[in-house]
C-alpha positions in Angstrom: -49.9 32.1 18.1 -51.7 35.3 18.7 -52.7 35.8 22.5 -55.5 38.1 23.8 -58.0 37.1 21.3 -61.8 36.8 22.0 -64.1 34.3 20.4 -64.8 34.4 16.8 -67.0 36.8 14.9 -68.5 37.3 11.6 -66.3 39.1 9.0 -66.8 42.8 9.5 -65.8 43.6 5.9 -66.4 42.0 2.4 -63.5 41.4 0.0 -64.3 44.4 -2.1 -63.6 46.7 0.9 -60.0 45.6 0.8 -59.6 47.7 -2.4 -61.5 50.7 -0.9 -59.6 54.1 -0.6 -61.4 54.4 2.8 -59.0 51.6 3.9 -55.5 53.0 4.5 -52.4 50.8 4.2 -49.5 52.7 5.9 -45.9 52.5 4.5 -44.3 51.1 7.7 -46.7 48.2 7.3 -45.5 47.6 3.9 -41.9 47.8 5.1 -42.7 45.2 7.9 -44.1 42.8 5.4 -41.0 43.4 3.2 -38.7 42.7 6.1 -40.5 39.6 7.5 -40.4 37.9 4.0 -37.1 39.3 2.8 -38.6 40.6 -0.4 -38.4 44.1 -2.0 -40.7 46.8 -0.6 -42.5 47.3 -4.0 -43.4 43.6 -4.2 -44.6 43.6 -0.6 -46.8 46.7 -1.5 -48.6 44.6 -4.1 -49.5 41.8 -1.7 -51.4 43.4 1.2 -54.7 44.3 -0.5 -55.3 41.0 -2.4 -54.1 39.0 0.9 -56.7 40.9 2.9 -59.4 40.5 0.3 -58.9 36.8 0.3 -58.8 36.7 4.1 -62.0 38.8 4.4 -63.8 35.8 2.7 -62.1 32.7 4.0 -60.2 33.8 7.2 -61.0 33.5 10.9 -61.9 36.9 12.6 -61.6 37.9 16.3 -61.4 41.0 18.4 -58.3 41.4 20.5 -58.2 43.1 24.0 -57.5 46.6 22.2 -60.8 46.0 20.4 -58.9 45.7 17.1 -60.1 43.3 14.4 -57.9 40.4 13.8 -58.2 38.1 10.8 -56.1 34.8 10.3 -55.9 32.6 7.4 -55.2 29.4 9.3 -51.8 29.1 7.7 -49.3 31.8 8.7 -50.8 35.2 7.9 -52.6 37.6 10.1 -53.8 41.2 9.7 -54.9 43.7 12.4 -57.3 46.4 11.6 -58.0 49.3 13.9 -61.6 49.5 15.7 -63.0 51.9 13.0 -61.9 49.5 10.2 -60.1 52.3 8.4 -56.5 51.4 8.9 -54.6 48.1 8.5 -52.4 48.6 11.5 -50.2 45.4 11.8 -49.3 42.2 10.2 -47.9 38.9 11.6 -46.4 35.8 9.9 -46.6 32.7 12.0 -43.0 31.7 11.1 -39.5 32.8 11.7 -38.0 35.5 9.4 -38.8 34.6 5.7 -39.0 31.0 5.8 -42.4 29.9 4.6 -42.6 26.2 5.5 -45.6 25.4 3.2 -45.4 23.8 -0.2 -45.1 26.2 -3.1 -48.3 27.7 -4.5 -49.0 26.6 -8.0 -49.1 29.2 -10.8 -52.3 30.4 -12.2 -53.5 28.7 -15.3 -52.5 30.2 -18.7 -56.1 31.1 -19.3 -56.4 33.1 -16.1 -55.9 36.8 -15.8 -54.2 38.0 -12.7 -54.5 41.5 -10.9 -52.2 43.5 -8.8 -52.5 47.3 -7.9 -50.3 49.6 -5.9 -51.6 50.2 -2.4 -52.0 53.9 -2.7 -54.1 53.6 -5.8 -56.5 50.6 -5.1 -58.5 49.5 -8.0 -60.9 46.4 -7.5 -59.8 43.4 -9.7 -61.8 43.1 -13.0 -64.6 40.3 -13.1 -63.1 37.0 -13.6 -59.5 37.9 -12.6 -57.5 35.6 -10.4 -55.9 36.4 -7.1 -52.4 35.1 -7.3 -50.8 36.8 -4.3 -49.8 33.4 -2.7 -47.8 32.6 -5.8 -46.2 36.0 -6.1 -45.3 36.0 -2.5 -43.7 32.5 -2.5 -41.8 33.2 -5.8 -40.3 36.3 -4.4 -39.4 34.5 -1.1 -37.8 31.7 -2.9 -35.6 33.9 -5.0 -32.1 34.1 -3.3 -31.8 37.8 -4.3 -34.1 40.8 -3.9 -35.4 42.0 -7.2 -35.6 45.9 -7.3 -38.4 47.7 -9.1 -35.9 49.5 -11.3 -34.4 46.0 -12.4 -38.0 44.7 -13.2 -38.9 47.7 -15.3 -35.7 47.3 -17.3 -35.9 43.6 -17.6 -39.5 44.0 -18.8 -38.6 46.9 -21.0 -41.2 49.1 -19.5 -41.0 52.9 -19.6 -43.8 54.4 -17.4 -42.4 58.0 -18.1 -43.1 57.6 -21.8 -46.2 55.5 -21.6 -48.9 56.9 -18.9 -50.7 53.5 -19.2 -47.8 51.9 -17.5 -47.8 54.4 -14.7 -48.4 51.7 -12.1 -45.0 50.4 -12.9 -46.3 46.9 -13.4 -47.0 46.8 -17.1 -49.9 44.9 -18.7 -51.9 43.1 -15.9 -52.0 39.8 -17.8 -48.2 39.7 -18.3 -46.9 41.0 -15.0 -46.8 37.6 -13.1 -45.1 35.8 -16.1 -42.5 38.6 -16.4 -41.7 38.6 -12.7 -41.3 34.7 -12.9 -38.9 35.1 -15.8 -36.9 37.6 -13.9 -36.8 35.4 -10.8 -35.6 32.4 -12.9 -32.7 34.5 -14.3 -31.9 35.9 -10.9 -31.5 32.3 -9.5 -28.9 31.6 -12.1 -27.0 34.8 -11.6 -26.9 34.2 -7.9 -24.8 31.0 -8.5 -22.1 33.3 -9.9 -22.1 35.9 -7.1 -18.8 35.9 -5.2 -18.7 35.8 -1.4 -18.5 38.9 0.7 -20.1 42.3 0.4 -19.6 44.5 -2.7 -21.2 45.6 -5.9 -20.8 43.3 -8.8 -21.5 43.6 -12.5 -22.6 40.6 -14.5 -22.6 40.8 -18.3 -25.1 38.2 -19.3 -25.7 38.0 -23.1 -26.9 41.5 -24.0 -27.7 42.6 -20.4 -25.7 44.2 -17.6 -26.8 43.2 -14.2 -25.6 45.1 -11.1 -26.0 43.1 -7.9 -25.2 44.6 -4.4 -24.4 42.6 -1.3 -24.1 44.5 1.9 -23.9 41.8 4.5 -20.5 40.2 4.9 -21.9 37.3 6.7 -24.5 36.5 4.1 -27.4 36.8 6.4 -29.6 38.9 4.2 -30.3 38.6 0.5 -28.2 40.6 -1.9 -30.2 42.8 -4.3 -30.5 43.0 -8.1 -30.0 46.8 -8.2 -30.4 47.3 -12.0 -30.4 45.7 -15.4 -29.1 47.5 -18.5 -29.5 46.5 -22.1 -26.2 46.7 -23.7 -27.6 46.4 -27.2 -31.1 46.0 -28.7 -31.8 42.8 -30.6 -33.1 43.2 -34.1 -36.8 42.8 -33.0 -37.4 44.2 -29.5 -39.7 42.2 -27.3 -43.1 43.7 -26.6 -43.6 45.4 -23.2 -44.1 42.8 -20.5 -42.8 39.9 -22.6 -39.0 40.0 -22.2 -36.7 37.5 -24.0 -35.1 35.4 -21.2 -31.3 35.7 -21.4 -29.6 32.2 -21.5 -26.9 31.7 -19.1 -24.2 28.9 -19.3 -25.0 25.9 -17.2 -21.6 25.5 -15.6 -20.7 28.3 -13.1 -17.1 28.4 -14.2 -17.5 28.1 -18.0 -16.9 31.4 -19.8 -16.6 33.4 -16.5 -13.9 35.8 -15.5 -13.6 38.6 -13.0 -12.0 41.9 -13.7 -10.0 44.2 -11.4 -13.2 46.4 -11.0 -15.4 43.4 -9.7 -17.1 42.7 -13.0 -18.2 39.2 -13.7 -18.5 38.1 -17.3 -20.8 35.2 -17.9 -20.7 33.7 -21.2 -20.3 37.1 -22.8 -20.1 37.5 -26.5 -18.4 41.0 -26.3 
């Protein structure tokens, strides 16, 4: 509950203003969203503008005692904008840590295009595109490991250095969400093989090498998928944004061994 709010007001912005370069999203705010939901910074950065766009239309607006504009979605998300409406100054989630108690958000339909853009290079979504920020947020929250941007790019076989069209680091907009979901599914399985305690662990999974880092000895924070390397290319490489999921063995102990260097081999054919 947010205290110090005055009575409701009409929305001072429309949804398109959330994508305006006149509205600044500061990096500490992105870091806070990342920390609250225990998701990687790059994923949090994709959520703020579409979240605010939705709340601009459907949220409840107030002014607080500092004359900031506050919008709440009636569930658990709140944004604070400064009195000039030029800066998103704060974010609150009405639940403890990263535990969203709501039922999972359904994925968009297969015929719906989704849209995400980096916060520093805001681009309004194309006509007819679907805002799927809730699904992305809840997918990232539900994964028991953080998924680094480098791991996503490698998993999706994207190379922004060689292809300027992929400079956003997201790949084709119509395949980003499905690619992230495929990575999340693989990460859930790899997590079941992760040993207890801190350390850096290498998992050989089919033709991929996953490097997972765990810093917290008490397991209070999520480990992170630091990188994914392709050990060999298949005969026909997948197209950018459409990775071929790597099949893992169903039983945690089957085909699994640990080397002296901390490498975990999961069903490896090498």
